[in-house]
gemmi code that builds the backbone of each chain (N, CA, C; Angstrom):
import gemmi

chains = {
    "A": [
        ("ALA", (-24.443, 1.146, -15.329), (-23.703, -0.049, -14.939), (-22.974, 0.214, -13.627)),
        ("GLN", (-22.864, -0.813, -12.844), (-22.178, -0.661, -11.563), (-20.706, -0.964, -11.731)),
        ("SER", (-19.878, -0.302, -10.931), (-18.441, -0.536, -11.000), (-17.802, -0.197, -9.663)),
        ("VAL", (-16.620, -0.743, -9.468), (-15.850, -0.482, -8.255), (-14.417, -0.168, -8.669)),
        ("THR", (-13.868, 0.877, -8.082), (-12.485, 1.254, -8.344), (-11.680, 1.197, -7.064)),
        ("GLN", (-10.621, 0.426, -7.117), (-9.665, 0.414, -6.008), (-8.368, 0.989, -6.584)),
        ("PRO", (-8.082, 2.246, -6.317), (-6.999, 2.928, -7.018), (-5.597, 2.458, -6.641)),
        ("ASP", (-5.464, 1.834, -5.501), (-4.149, 1.377, -5.063), (-3.985, -0.106, -5.337)),
        ("ILE", (-3.050, -0.438, -6.229), (-2.824, -1.843, -6.564), (-2.077, -2.537, -5.432)),
        ("HIS", (-1.101, -1.815, -4.873), (-0.241, -2.420, -3.860), (0.095, -1.359, -2.815)),
        ("ILE", (-0.058, -1.723, -1.544), (0.286, -0.830, -0.441), (1.205, -1.569, 0.520)),
        ("THR", (2.235, -0.860, 0.985), (3.146, -1.420, 1.984), (3.052, -0.583, 3.248)),
        ("VAL", (2.858, -1.265, 4.362), (2.682, -0.586, 5.646), (3.544, -1.281, 6.684)),
        ("SER", (4.077, -0.495, 7.599), (4.846, -1.080, 8.707), (3.908, -1.681, 9.737)),
        ("GLU", (4.346, -2.765, 10.333), (3.540, -3.386, 11.376), (3.306, -2.385, 12.504)),
        ("GLY", (2.052, -2.297, 12.933), (1.691, -1.358, 13.987), (1.197, -0.022, 13.474)),
        ("ALA", (1.430, 0.259, 12.209), (0.969, 1.520, 11.631), (-0.501, 1.421, 11.261)),
        ("SER", (-1.100, 2.577, 11.011), (-2.503, 2.589, 10.592), (-2.611, 2.312, 9.101)),
        ("LEU", (-3.827, 1.931, 8.698), (-4.060, 1.522, 7.314), (-5.356, 2.121, 6.809)),
        ("GLU", (-5.343, 2.583, 5.553), (-6.586, 2.939, 4.881), (-6.506, 2.464, 3.441)),
        ("LEU", (-7.464, 1.640, 3.036), (-7.564, 1.159, 1.666), (-8.764, 1.834, 1.021)),
        ("ARG", (-8.535, 2.383, -0.159), (-9.577, 3.173, -0.804), (-10.471, 2.339, -1.713)),
        ("CYS", (-11.726, 2.724, -1.736), (-12.706, 2.083, -2.607), (-13.704, 3.138, -3.054)),
        ("ASN", (-13.875, 3.289, -4.354), (-14.904, 4.151, -4.913), (-15.833, 3.306, -5.773)),
        ("TYR", (-17.102, 3.613, -5.718), (-18.068, 2.798, -6.438), (-18.944, 3.680, -7.314)),
        ("SER", (-19.568, 3.030, -8.269), (-20.585, 3.665, -9.095), (-21.788, 2.737, -9.093)),
        ("TYR", (-22.928, 3.267, -8.641), (-24.143, 2.443, -8.568), (-25.347, 3.357, -8.643)),
        ("GLY", (-26.340, 2.967, -9.394), (-27.470, 3.843, -9.670), (-28.508, 3.963, -8.582)),
        ("ALA", (-28.387, 3.179, -7.561), (-29.354, 3.217, -6.466), (-28.588, 3.101, -5.154)),
        ("THR", (-29.316, 2.846, -4.088), (-28.638, 2.681, -2.801), (-27.751, 1.437, -2.852)),
        ("PRO", (-26.465, 1.592, -2.634), (-25.565, 0.443, -2.767), (-25.498, -0.398, -1.505)),
        ("TYR", (-25.252, -1.664, -1.726), (-24.799, -2.542, -0.647), (-23.295, -2.723, -0.887)),
        ("LEU", (-22.496, -2.497, 0.139), (-21.048, -2.482, -0.029), (-20.394, -3.513, 0.872)),
        ("PHE", (-19.357, -4.121, 0.355), (-18.681, -5.212, 1.049), (-17.167, -5.043, 0.924)),
        ("TRP", (-16.456, -5.494, 1.930), (-15.020, -5.710, 1.838), (-14.734, -7.178, 2.133)),
        ("TYR", (-13.933, -7.772, 1.239), (-13.487, -9.150, 1.403), (-11.960, -9.173, 1.476)),
        ("VAL", (-11.423, -10.184, 2.165), (-9.983, -10.383, 2.225), (-9.657, -11.763, 1.685)),
        ("GLN", (-8.568, -11.835, 0.931), (-8.137, -13.110, 0.354), (-6.683, -13.359, 0.735)),
        ("SER", (-6.457, -14.363, 1.557), (-5.092, -14.771, 1.885), (-4.585, -15.692, 0.791)),
        ("PRO", (-3.266, -15.812, 0.632), (-2.709, -16.624, -0.462), (-3.272, -18.042, -0.481)),
        ("GLY", (-3.735, -18.447, -1.641), (-4.253, -19.796, -1.808), (-5.611, -20.036, -1.191)),
        ("GLN", (-6.239, -18.995, -0.740), (-7.535, -19.135, -0.067), (-8.641, -18.446, -0.854)),
        ("GLY", (-9.862, -18.770, -0.486), (-10.988, -18.037, -1.038), (-11.134, -16.694, -0.356)),
        ("LEU", (-12.190, -16.006, -0.657), (-12.439, -14.688, -0.068), (-13.252, -14.824, 1.203)),
        ("GLN", (-12.870, -14.040, 2.193), (-13.579, -14.024, 3.464), (-14.175, -12.642, 3.671)),
        ("LEU", (-15.422, -12.590, 4.095), (-16.094, -11.322, 4.314), (-15.526, -10.633, 5.554)),
        ("LEU", (-15.098, -9.378, 5.387), (-14.619, -8.573, 6.512), (-15.751, -7.768, 7.133)),
        ("LEU", (-16.525, -7.113, 6.283), (-17.630, -6.295, 6.777), (-18.531, -5.926, 5.612)),
        ("LYS", (-19.709, -5.396, 5.962), (-20.686, -5.036, 4.934), (-21.488, -3.820, 5.409)),
        ("TYR", (-21.983, -3.073, 4.427), (-22.860, -1.942, 4.712), (-24.120, -2.081, 3.869)),
        ("PHE", (-25.282, -1.948, 4.530), (-26.557, -1.953, 3.818), (-27.311, -0.654, 4.057)),
        ("SER", (-27.359, -0.230, 5.303), (-28.096, 0.981, 5.645), (-27.727, 1.360, 7.078)),
        ("GLY", (-28.239, 2.498, 7.516), (-28.034, 2.899, 8.904), (-26.694, 3.570, 9.119)),
        ("ASP", (-26.087, 3.271, 10.244), (-24.825, 3.892, 10.631), (-23.800, 3.734, 9.516)),
        ("THR", (-23.207, 4.848, 9.128), (-22.293, 4.804, 7.982), (-20.914, 4.276, 8.354)),
        ("LEU", (-20.633, 4.134, 9.628), (-19.378, 3.536, 10.067), (-19.675, 2.116, 10.528)),
        ("VAL", (-19.112, 1.159, 9.827), (-19.406, -0.233, 10.138), (-18.154, -0.925, 10.663)),
        ("GLN", (-18.373, -1.795, 11.615), (-17.279, -2.552, 12.206), (-17.271, -3.958, 11.626)),
        ("GLY", (-16.084, -4.497, 11.446), (-15.980, -5.841, 10.919), (-15.114, -6.719, 11.792)),
        ("ILE", (-14.704, -7.828, 11.198), (-13.851, -8.746, 11.937), (-12.407, -8.280, 11.884)),
        ("LYS", (-11.585, -8.834, 12.740), (-10.141, -8.602, 12.763), (-9.781, -7.140, 13.003)),
        ("GLY", (-10.681, -6.371, 13.622), (-10.383, -4.991, 13.952), (-10.545, -3.993, 12.823)),
        ("PHE", (-11.114, -4.412, 11.711), (-11.328, -3.516, 10.574), (-12.639, -2.742, 10.711)),
        ("GLU", (-12.658, -1.566, 10.108), (-13.862, -0.776, 10.001), (-13.884, -0.098, 8.633)),
        ("ALA", (-15.049, 0.332, 8.229), (-15.176, 1.051, 6.954), (-16.243, 2.118, 7.105)),
        ("GLU", (-16.069, 3.191, 6.363), (-17.015, 4.294, 6.428), (-17.625, 4.555, 5.063)),
        ("PHE", (-18.939, 4.550, 4.988), (-19.676, 4.843, 3.766), (-19.873, 6.348, 3.670)),
        ("LYS", (-19.405, 6.925, 2.572), (-19.604, 8.356, 2.328), (-20.317, 8.494, 0.994)),
        ("ARG", (-21.611, 8.737, 1.062), (-22.408, 8.800, -0.151), (-21.957, 9.943, -1.058)),
        ("SER", (-21.625, 11.081, -0.449), (-21.249, 12.263, -1.243), (-19.980, 12.027, -2.042)),
        ("GLN", (-19.139, 11.125, -1.561), (-17.884, 10.834, -2.247), (-17.918, 9.482, -2.958)),
        ("SER", (-19.037, 8.799, -2.878), (-19.153, 7.449, -3.466), (-17.973, 6.585, -3.033)),
        ("SER", (-17.704, 6.626, -1.736), (-16.549, 5.883, -1.243), (-16.938, 4.970, -0.090)),
        ("PHE", (-16.128, 3.968, 0.108), (-16.313, 3.003, 1.203), (-14.919, 2.515, 1.572)),
        ("ASN", (-14.147, 3.382, 2.207), (-12.753, 3.085, 2.528), (-12.632, 2.198, 3.760)),
        ("LEU", (-11.684, 1.300, 3.699), (-11.428, 0.345, 4.785), (-10.284, 0.865, 5.635)),
        ("ARG", (-10.433, 0.739, 6.958), (-9.397, 1.251, 7.853), (-9.098, 0.255, 8.968)),
        ("LYS", (-7.875, 0.378, 9.465), (-7.488, -0.368, 10.662), (-6.458, 0.477, 11.392)),
        ("PRO", (-6.617, 0.690, 12.689), (-5.725, 1.597, 13.405), (-4.296, 1.081, 13.565)),
        ("SER", (-4.137, -0.251, 13.623), (-2.806, -0.817, 13.841), (-2.747, -2.188, 13.173)),
        ("VAL", (-1.956, -2.291, 12.121), (-1.948, -3.545, 11.353), (-0.983, -4.554, 11.985)),
        ("HIS", (-1.305, -5.802, 11.728), (-0.507, -6.934, 12.208), (0.039, -7.659, 10.994)),
        ("TRP", (1.153, -8.385, 11.179), (1.758, -9.069, 10.034), (0.757, -10.010, 9.362)),
        ("SER", (-0.163, -10.541, 10.153), (-1.143, -11.481, 9.591), (-2.172, -10.804, 8.692)),
        ("ASP", (-2.172, -9.481, 8.645), (-3.106, -8.768, 7.767), (-2.623, -8.728, 6.320)),
        ("ALA", (-1.403, -9.170, 6.070), (-0.905, -9.195, 4.692), (-1.779, -10.102, 3.846)),
        ("ALA", (-2.379, -9.545, 2.806), (-3.349, -10.280, 1.988), (-3.788, -9.375, 0.846)),
        ("GLU", (-4.742, -9.872, 0.066), (-5.374, -9.078, -0.987), (-6.755, -8.679, -0.479)),
        ("TYR", (-7.113, -7.415, -0.698), (-8.391, -6.899, -0.203), (-9.249, -6.450, -1.378)),
        ("PHE", (-10.495, -6.895, -1.368), (-11.414, -6.587, -2.451), (-12.646, -5.855, -1.920)),
        ("CYS", (-13.006, -4.803, -2.599), (-14.242, -4.080, -2.336), (-15.274, -4.529, -3.364)),
        ("ALA", (-16.528, -4.601, -2.964), (-17.576, -5.054, -3.886), (-18.854, -4.264, -3.646)),
        ("VAL", (-19.650, -4.123, -4.711), (-20.920, -3.396, -4.621), (-22.041, -4.227, -5.211)),
        ("GLY", (-23.193, -4.158, -4.602), (-24.411, -4.770, -5.093), (-25.560, -3.873, -4.683)),
        ("GLY", (-26.778, -4.385, -4.766), (-27.902, -3.570, -4.368), (-29.171, -4.372, -4.304)),
        ("PHE", (-30.210, -3.756, -3.782), (-31.498, -4.421, -3.631), (-31.989, -4.920, -4.982)),
        ("GLY", (-32.341, -6.188, -5.040), (-32.830, -6.763, -6.282), (-31.740, -7.072, -7.287)),
        ("ASN", (-30.504, -6.825, -6.920), (-29.376, -7.091, -7.815), (-28.516, -8.150, -7.164)),
        ("GLU", (-28.652, -9.368, -7.656), (-27.955, -10.466, -6.993), (-26.478, -10.559, -7.309)),
        ("LYS", (-26.032, -9.862, -8.342), (-24.623, -9.977, -8.734), (-23.794, -8.930, -8.032)),
        ("LEU", (-22.732, -9.367, -7.402), (-21.771, -8.443, -6.827), (-20.722, -8.100, -7.871)),
        ("THR", (-20.360, -6.813, -7.926), (-19.262, -6.388, -8.778), (-18.075, -6.077, -7.886)),
        ("PHE", (-16.943, -6.683, -8.228), (-15.743, -6.543, -7.412), (-14.748, -5.582, -8.044)),
        ("GLY", (-13.968, -4.918, -7.183), (-12.837, -4.155, -7.649), (-11.686, -5.084, -7.981)),
        ("THR", (-10.608, -4.499, -8.476), (-9.454, -5.304, -8.895), (-8.546, -5.678, -7.732)),
        ("GLY", (-8.840, -5.168, -6.553), (-8.106, -5.577, -5.370), (-6.911, -4.699, -5.047)),
        ("THR", (-6.555, -4.685, -3.772), (-5.351, -4.017, -3.281), (-4.539, -5.038, -2.509)),
        ("ARG", (-3.306, -5.207, -2.921), (-2.432, -6.151, -2.212), (-1.722, -5.408, -1.091)),
        ("LEU", (-1.846, -5.925, 0.114), (-1.252, -5.302, 1.291), (-0.031, -6.099, 1.742)),
        ("THR", (1.092, -5.405, 1.834), (2.323, -5.989, 2.358), (2.639, -5.326, 3.686)),
        ("ILE", (3.019, -6.113, 4.669), (3.376, -5.602, 5.990), (4.875, -5.802, 6.190)),
        ("ILE", (5.557, -4.745, 6.560), (6.993, -4.850, 6.833), (7.247, -4.691, 8.330)),
        ("PRO", (8.269, -5.361, 8.830), (8.535, -5.324, 10.283), (8.917, -3.922, 10.747)),
    ],
    "B": [
        ("GLY", (-19.938, -26.048, 10.707), (-20.398, -26.693, 9.501), (-19.415, -26.494, 8.364)),
        ("ALA", (-19.527, -27.296, 7.345), (-18.612, -27.240, 6.217), (-18.868, -25.985, 5.414)),
        ("GLY", (-17.795, -25.464, 4.827), (-17.921, -24.313, 3.961), (-18.126, -24.762, 2.539)),
        ("VAL", (-17.891, -23.848, 1.603), (-17.984, -24.170, 0.184), (-16.747, -24.972, -0.203)),
        ("SER", (-16.968, -26.074, -0.851), (-15.876, -26.959, -1.216), (-15.721, -27.017, -2.733)),
        ("GLN", (-14.491, -26.846, -3.205), (-14.230, -26.907, -4.637), (-13.184, -27.982, -4.929)),
        ("SER", (-13.377, -28.652, -6.059), (-12.387, -29.656, -6.471), (-12.276, -29.672, -7.990)),
        ("PRO", (-11.075, -29.995, -8.505), (-9.847, -30.129, -7.736), (-9.338, -28.768, -7.277)),
        ("SER", (-8.344, -28.760, -6.428), (-7.777, -27.475, -6.008), (-6.834, -26.937, -7.076)),
        ("ASN", (-6.210, -27.853, -7.793), (-5.327, -27.480, -8.893), (-5.593, -28.395, -10.073)),
        ("LYS", (-5.528, -27.832, -11.279), (-5.726, -28.624, -12.479), (-4.811, -28.083, -13.574)),
        ("VAL", (-3.966, -28.971, -14.101), (-3.143, -28.619, -15.241), (-3.638, -29.420, -16.428)),
        ("THR", (-3.897, -28.760, -17.531), (-4.421, -29.431, -18.700), (-3.753, -28.907, -19.955)),
        ("GLU", (-3.802, -29.715, -20.984), (-3.230, -29.293, -22.259), (-4.255, -28.489, -23.043)),
        ("LYS", (-3.759, -27.561, -23.795), (-4.618, -26.767, -24.664), (-5.453, -27.686, -25.553)),
        ("GLY", (-6.738, -27.371, -25.628), (-7.642, -28.148, -26.455), (-8.434, -29.203, -25.712)),
        ("LYS", (-8.001, -29.517, -24.484), (-8.731, -30.517, -23.708), (-9.907, -29.866, -22.968)),
        ("ASP", (-10.858, -30.696, -22.580), (-11.998, -30.219, -21.787), (-11.688, -30.413, -20.297)),
        ("VAL", (-12.201, -29.503, -19.470), (-12.041, -29.653, -18.027), (-13.389, -29.437, -17.344)),
        ("GLU", (-13.522, -30.068, -16.184), (-14.740, -29.937, -15.398), (-14.348, -29.592, -13.970)),
        ("LEU", (-14.913, -28.512, -13.479), (-14.633, -28.049, -12.128), (-15.899, -28.218, -11.299)),
        ("ARG", (-15.694, -28.595, -10.034), (-16.831, -28.931, -9.195), (-16.929, -27.993, -7.996)),
        ("CYS", (-18.173, -27.699, -7.609), (-18.412, -26.867, -6.438), (-19.525, -27.478, -5.596)),
        ("ASP", (-19.230, -27.676, -4.312), (-20.236, -28.113, -3.342), (-20.578, -26.916, -2.443)),
        ("PRO", (-21.758, -26.354, -2.583), (-22.091, -25.170, -1.778), (-22.410, -25.555, -0.342)),
        ("ILE", (-22.560, -24.543, 0.483), (-23.002, -24.777, 1.856), (-24.441, -25.299, 1.814)),
        ("SER", (-24.694, -26.309, 2.611), (-26.021, -26.915, 2.623), (-27.087, -25.869, 2.972)),
        ("GLY", (-28.141, -25.837, 2.164), (-29.228, -24.896, 2.413), (-29.088, -23.582, 1.664)),
        ("HIS", (-27.937, -23.355, 1.077), (-27.749, -22.126, 0.303), (-28.393, -22.284, -1.074)),
        ("THR", (-29.293, -21.355, -1.378), (-30.031, -21.489, -2.630), (-29.316, -20.847, -3.811)),
        ("ALA", (-28.446, -19.903, -3.541), (-27.777, -19.169, -4.617), (-26.335, -19.629, -4.749)),
        ("LEU", (-25.885, -19.755, -5.990), (-24.518, -20.209, -6.264), (-23.946, -19.411, -7.408)),
        ("TYR", (-22.701, -18.995, -7.249), (-22.019, -18.157, -8.231), (-20.701, -18.804, -8.648)),
        ("TRP", (-20.316, -18.529, -9.879), (-18.962, -18.815, -10.339), (-18.317, -17.492, -10.766)),
        ("TYR", (-17.076, -17.308, -10.287), (-16.268, -16.159, -10.673), (-14.927, -16.667, -11.199)),
        ("ARG", (-14.312, -15.856, -12.044), (-12.974, -16.162, -12.534), (-12.033, -15.062, -12.062)),
        ("GLN", (-10.862, -15.458, -11.619), (-9.867, -14.505, -11.132), (-8.566, -14.757, -11.866)),
        ("ARG", (-8.267, -13.876, -12.812), (-7.006, -13.982, -13.530), (-5.915, -13.347, -12.693)),
        ("LEU", (-4.687, -13.745, -12.944), (-3.545, -13.292, -12.161), (-3.499, -11.764, -12.116)),
        ("GLY", (-3.478, -11.214, -10.907), (-3.369, -9.774, -10.730), (-4.620, -8.993, -11.060)),
        ("GLN", (-5.730, -9.677, -11.232), (-6.969, -8.990, -11.574), (-8.054, -9.276, -10.549)),
        ("GLY", (-9.131, -8.561, -10.672), (-10.260, -8.751, -9.779), (-11.081, -9.955, -10.173)),
        ("LEU", (-12.224, -10.086, -9.544), (-13.113, -11.204, -9.813), (-14.047, -10.869, -10.955)),
        ("GLU", (-14.126, -11.776, -11.881), (-14.972, -11.603, -13.060), (-16.176, -12.547, -12.933)),
        ("PHE", (-17.362, -11.991, -12.890), (-18.578, -12.799, -12.768), (-18.770, -13.678, -13.997)),
        ("LEU", (-19.091, -14.946, -13.772), (-19.343, -15.870, -14.876), (-20.822, -16.250, -14.974)),
        ("ILE", (-21.355, -16.830, -13.888), (-22.711, -17.363, -13.943), (-23.295, -17.435, -12.540)),
        ("TYR", (-24.631, -17.360, -12.462), (-25.325, -17.317, -11.180), (-26.536, -18.236, -11.255)),
        ("PHE", (-26.686, -19.083, -10.242), (-27.843, -19.959, -10.103), (-28.627, -19.544, -8.867)),
        ("GLN", (-29.957, -19.519, -8.991), (-30.813, -19.235, -7.847), (-31.945, -20.253, -7.855)),
        ("GLY", (-31.876, -21.188, -6.929), (-32.912, -22.200, -6.808), (-33.138, -22.910, -8.128)),
        ("ASN", (-34.393, -22.996, -8.528), (-34.738, -23.666, -9.776), (-34.973, -22.691, -10.926)),
        ("SER", (-34.624, -21.421, -10.691), (-34.791, -20.423, -11.755), (-33.748, -20.622, -12.838)),
        ("ALA", (-34.021, -20.061, -14.001), (-33.044, -20.115, -15.086), (-31.788, -19.365, -14.658)),
        ("PRO", (-30.609, -19.930, -14.901), (-29.375, -19.264, -14.468), (-29.104, -17.996, -15.263)),
        ("ASP", (-28.391, -17.087, -14.613), (-27.905, -15.868, -15.270), (-26.536, -16.189, -15.849)),
        ("LYS", (-26.483, -16.341, -17.157), (-25.249, -16.750, -17.826), (-24.521, -15.577, -18.461)),
        ("SER", (-24.901, -14.390, -18.078), (-24.436, -13.206, -18.805), (-22.927, -12.997, -18.741)),
        ("GLY", (-22.251, -13.619, -17.786), (-20.815, -13.420, -17.662), (-19.956, -14.466, -18.355)),
        ("LEU", (-20.561, -15.489, -18.897), (-19.758, -16.527, -19.555), (-19.053, -15.927, -20.770)),
        ("PRO", (-17.734, -16.097, -20.872), (-16.974, -15.384, -21.909), (-17.127, -15.951, -23.310)),
        ("SER", (-17.490, -17.205, -23.436), (-17.667, -17.798, -24.762), (-18.521, -19.046, -24.628)),
        ("ASP", (-18.896, -19.601, -25.777), (-19.741, -20.802, -25.740), (-18.947, -22.041, -25.360)),
        ("ARG", (-17.655, -21.882, -25.117), (-16.873, -23.009, -24.624), (-17.129, -23.228, -23.131)),
        ("PHE", (-17.712, -22.232, -22.499), (-17.969, -22.299, -21.059), (-19.440, -22.655, -20.830)),
        ("SER", (-19.668, -23.578, -19.908), (-21.033, -23.918, -19.516), (-21.017, -24.353, -18.060)),
        ("ALA", (-22.167, -24.298, -17.428), (-22.271, -24.723, -16.035), (-23.639, -25.325, -15.809)),
        ("GLU", (-23.672, -26.236, -14.864), (-24.915, -26.885, -14.484), (-25.020, -26.910, -12.966)),
        ("ARG", (-26.254, -26.935, -12.523), (-26.513, -27.144, -11.107), (-27.837, -27.875, -11.002)),
        ("THR", (-27.853, -28.916, -10.239), (-29.076, -29.680, -10.026), (-29.699, -29.249, -8.712)),
        ("GLY", (-30.830, -28.611, -8.792), (-31.523, -28.161, -7.592), (-30.666, -27.185, -6.823)),
        ("GLU", (-30.495, -27.447, -5.551), (-29.685, -26.575, -4.711), (-28.443, -27.305, -4.240)),
        ("SER", (-27.891, -28.138, -5.118), (-26.737, -28.924, -4.711), (-25.536, -28.575, -5.571)),
        ("VAL", (-24.770, -29.593, -5.877), (-23.489, -29.436, -6.556), (-23.628, -28.730, -7.901)),
        ("SER", (-22.598, -27.949, -8.228), (-22.525, -27.328, -9.542), (-21.223, -27.733, -10.214)),
        ("THR", (-21.272, -27.860, -11.531), (-20.062, -28.119, -12.299), (-19.910, -27.045, -13.364)),
        ("LEU", (-18.692, -26.557, -13.502), (-18.339, -25.610, -14.551), (-17.478, -26.360, -15.548)),
        ("THR", (-17.891, -26.376, -16.791), (-17.170, -27.090, -17.833), (-16.584, -26.098, -18.823)),
        ("ILE", (-15.324, -26.296, -19.129), (-14.661, -25.503, -20.168), (-14.218, -26.470, -21.253)),
        ("GLN", (-14.743, -26.266, -22.438), (-14.389, -27.135, -23.555), (-13.246, -26.515, -24.364)),
        ("ARG", (-12.449, -27.385, -24.950), (-11.352, -26.935, -25.845), (-10.582, -25.798, -25.196)),
        ("THR", (-10.009, -26.078, -24.047), (-9.363, -25.030, -23.258), (-8.288, -24.291, -24.046)),
        ("GLN", (-8.168, -23.013, -23.736), (-7.159, -22.127, -24.322), (-6.276, -21.594, -23.205)),
        ("GLN", (-5.116, -21.089, -23.561), (-4.190, -20.608, -22.540), (-4.785, -19.438, -21.761)),
        ("GLU", (-5.624, -18.635, -22.414), (-6.219, -17.498, -21.711), (-7.260, -17.934, -20.674)),
        ("ASP", (-7.586, -19.221, -20.668), (-8.509, -19.725, -19.646), (-7.791, -19.965, -18.314)),
        ("SER", (-6.481, -19.895, -18.320), (-5.712, -20.096, -17.086), (-6.108, -19.027, -16.073)),
        ("ALA", (-6.539, -19.478, -14.917), (-7.035, -18.566, -13.880), (-7.419, -19.392, -12.660)),
        ("VAL", (-7.808, -18.683, -11.611), (-8.440, -19.343, -10.469), (-9.945, -19.185, -10.623)),
        ("TYR", (-10.643, -20.283, -10.536), (-12.100, -20.270, -10.658), (-12.692, -20.431, -9.264)),
        ("LEU", (-13.409, -19.396, -8.854), (-13.971, -19.357, -7.506), (-15.470, -19.600, -7.548)),
        ("CYS", (-15.915, -20.408, -6.631), (-17.333, -20.659, -6.453), (-17.761, -20.015, -5.141)),
        ("ALA", (-18.964, -19.490, -5.111), (-19.496, -18.903, -3.887), (-20.968, -19.256, -3.758)),
        ("SER", (-21.432, -19.371, -2.531), (-22.863, -19.587, -2.321), (-23.366, -18.579, -1.299)),
        ("ARG", (-24.678, -18.354, -1.335), (-25.301, -17.489, -0.335), (-26.632, -18.104, 0.044)),
        ("LEU", (-27.097, -17.705, 1.214), (-28.275, -18.352, 1.777), (-29.495, -18.171, 0.882)),
        ("ASP", (-29.672, -16.952, 0.378), (-30.834, -16.692, -0.465), (-30.491, -15.601, -1.460)),
        ("ARG", (-31.488, -15.148, -2.190), (-31.201, -14.203, -3.272), (-31.074, -12.765, -2.793)),
        ("ALA", (-31.349, -12.540, -1.501), (-31.256, -11.177, -0.990), (-29.857, -10.629, -1.197)),
        ("ALA", (-29.805, -9.423, -1.747), (-28.509, -8.848, -2.087), (-27.671, -8.549, -0.856)),
        ("ASN", (-28.303, -8.476, 0.330), (-27.516, -8.214, 1.526), (-27.109, -9.500, 2.242)),
        ("SER", (-27.359, -10.614, 1.616), (-26.910, -11.893, 2.160), (-25.487, -12.133, 1.679)),
        ("PRO", (-24.531, -12.296, 2.575), (-23.136, -12.347, 2.125), (-22.790, -13.609, 1.342)),
        ("LEU", (-21.832, -13.463, 0.449), (-21.306, -14.595, -0.297), (-20.276, -15.330, 0.547)),
        ("HIS", (-20.312, -16.647, 0.452), (-19.312, -17.503, 1.091), (-18.529, -18.187, -0.017)),
        ("PHE", (-17.222, -17.971, -0.036), (-16.404, -18.460, -1.129), (-15.687, -19.754, -0.774)),
        ("GLY", (-15.482, -20.582, -1.804), (-14.568, -21.702, -1.690), (-13.144, -21.230, -1.913)),
        ("ASN", (-12.202, -22.164, -1.802), (-10.792, -21.816, -1.974), (-10.363, -21.759, -3.435)),
        ("GLY", (-11.252, -22.139, -4.327), (-10.963, -21.994, -5.738), (-10.278, -23.203, -6.355)),
        ("THR", (-10.355, -23.260, -7.673), (-9.603, -24.225, -8.480), (-8.648, -23.433, -9.348)),
        ("ARG", (-7.365, -23.717, -9.202), (-6.367, -23.042, -10.036), (-6.193, -23.858, -11.302)),
        ("LEU", (-6.586, -23.292, -12.421), (-6.498, -23.972, -13.717), (-5.326, -23.415, -14.503)),
        ("THR", (-4.464, -24.313, -14.948), (-3.340, -23.939, -15.795), (-3.445, -24.690, -17.104)),
        ("VAL", (-3.500, -23.952, -18.197), (-3.594, -24.549, -19.529), (-2.238, -24.390, -20.206)),
        ("THR", (-1.630, -25.507, -20.555), (-0.271, -25.469, -21.130), (-0.300, -25.623, -22.651)),
    ],
}
model = gemmi.Model(1)
for chain_id, residues in chains.items():
    chain = gemmi.Chain(chain_id)
    for i, (resn, *xyz) in enumerate(residues, 1):
        res = gemmi.Residue()
        res.name, res.seqid = resn, gemmi.SeqId(i, " ")
        for name, pos in zip(("N", "CA", "C"), xyz):
            atom = gemmi.Atom()
            atom.name, atom.element = name, gemmi.Element(name[0])
            atom.pos, atom.b_iso = gemmi.Position(*pos), 0.0
            res.add_atom(atom)
        chain.add_residue(res)
    model.add_chain(chain)
structure = gemmi.Structure()
structure.add_model(model)
structure.setup_entities()
């Protein structure tokens, strides 16, 4: 069975500081990995995705993520956060021939001045 | 172009009543999903439609839950005899095709409160 673990429920970061949100997955084949962001009262917006190739992927809003197969991880990073980055972040895993995405429980990001 | 549209955005209902939630996917998207998001939790898969194929209902939590989709258009999620534990945000998403690397596009959800 596939699963996603986001070990940090809530993270607080100062504006301008760097950010790393952790994501570990379990999947029996080559995974397709996604990060989504959810602002209050909104649906989920895709930040970035990994299917194959370069293990460092760039997304929107200055985010990037690195796929590490040996660690079954797909951590999300941003070098300098902005107050507008405060939101809930979800990691998800799927795969070839598997139409269902499995989501983690999310990490809530708070930005302090 | 328009994104995924869900209605109503908020719904308050009494325990025991039936509710119907609506999702308008992006035009041309063949795949449609329903997820449930309980307060402080992740997304829980409910049901998946792909074109005219039989839907994957494996995530529906009980027989009180059902969903329909006509062709590649609107979908409705129906919850009969609502219970307080049904209170959640119900998210609909569509994708262009069944390819697993095709990203999901989400609506803003319907917040259901059962009193």
